[in-house]
N, C-alpha and C positions, 0 to 999 in steps of 0.2 A: 079656458082664457091662461096668457101667460103674460107675464109680467112681473112688475115691481109694486107692493105695497108700501108707501114711506108711513112710519110710523110719524107719530105727532112732532117729536120733540127734530126729527129728520126734516121733516117739511119746511120747520121754523128755523133749523139751522142751516137747511141748501137758499135760505133768502136771505138770511140773516148774520149768519157766523157758519160761515162754505169751510173756513180754515179748519171746523171742529170734526169734519166730515173724512177720513181716509181717501187714499188715493184712487182706488179698488172702488169707491163707492161712489167719487165724483166720475169717475170715468164709466161708470153703471150709469148713472142716472142722465149724466149728460151724450150719452149715446145717441147718433142719430138713430130713429126710429124705435128710441128703449118703450116701450111700453109704461110707464106711469100712472099709477092711479094716488088717489089722495080721499080716504073712507068719509062721507057721511059722517060718521063716528068723530073720525079727526076735527072735523068742523065743529060738532058738538061739542067737543071737549074745549076745545081754542074760544068757544063763544062764553062758555062756561065761565072759562079762567079769568074770559076778560069783565066780564060783567060784576066778577067777584073780586075784583082786583087785582088777581094772582099773578096774569098776563098784560103788560103794556104795551101795546100794538096800536099802533094808527093808521095804517093800512089795513083794508077791505080783506075779510078771509078771502072771500074769492078770488082776489088779485095774488093770492101765494100762489094757484095755480099757474098761473099764463107762463109765469118766466121759465116753469120746467117742460109747458104742457103736457101738464098732466090732467088726467079724466077721471071726473069725479066717480066715486063706486058708492052706487047705493045699499042702504041695508035693507033686508030682505029676510022673509020668515026662516027660510034655511039658515042665512049666516045667524039668525038668534036660536033658533034651534042647536044646530051646533056646540053650542055653549054647552049643553050637555055631555058632549063627549069629550070634550078638552079637561084632562087634570088639573088640579085646583093647586097649579103653580105661580100664579098672581094673581093677586084679589082686585086688583084693578078692575073695574070693568070695560072703562073702553081699549086697555091693551088685550084684554081677553076676547072683545068684539074683534079686534083687527086679527089676535090667531084667528077667530073663527072663519073670519072673510079670506083671507090665504089659504084654512084648510080649503074650503067648499069651492074656490074659486080658483082653485092651481096658481096662486100668487107668489110671489118670494116675499118676504115681510124683512123693511129695513129697517133697521133698529140696533143702537146702542144700548137697550133695556136688557141685562143679562139674563132676568128671570122669562123675556120672551123668547128670545136665543135658546132658550132650554125646552121650548116646546114642540111637538111632534110636528113641524111646518115646516117648508121650506124657509131659511133667514138668512140674511146677508148682512153680517155683524158692521153696522157706518162706521164703526173705526177703522176698520181696515181699508 
């Protein structure tokens, strides 16, 4: 599988604040035929943040994918097991799971998080 896996903040920025994304990132995610993926992990993170009041958003989470023509990436046991092989560069379990998914599935993780950019997986700095 090849494509781009969007970090949670990148998904939110692409929908609500695209000016926060760099030109290269906008070009990559809007390119016709680009394989964009949003992880079930990201959906869970957004749902949790909404339920505890850390994120205010009236749009349904699933509606964030349609404008980008992004596909859902399920969380598998192989993804979860890959966590053991990742260095402990980041303590956030959502972000570590995204890095594991990118590693397992040969995806490029699009993020502006410097700790995620340091993982030994293909990344794209969303600020570029």
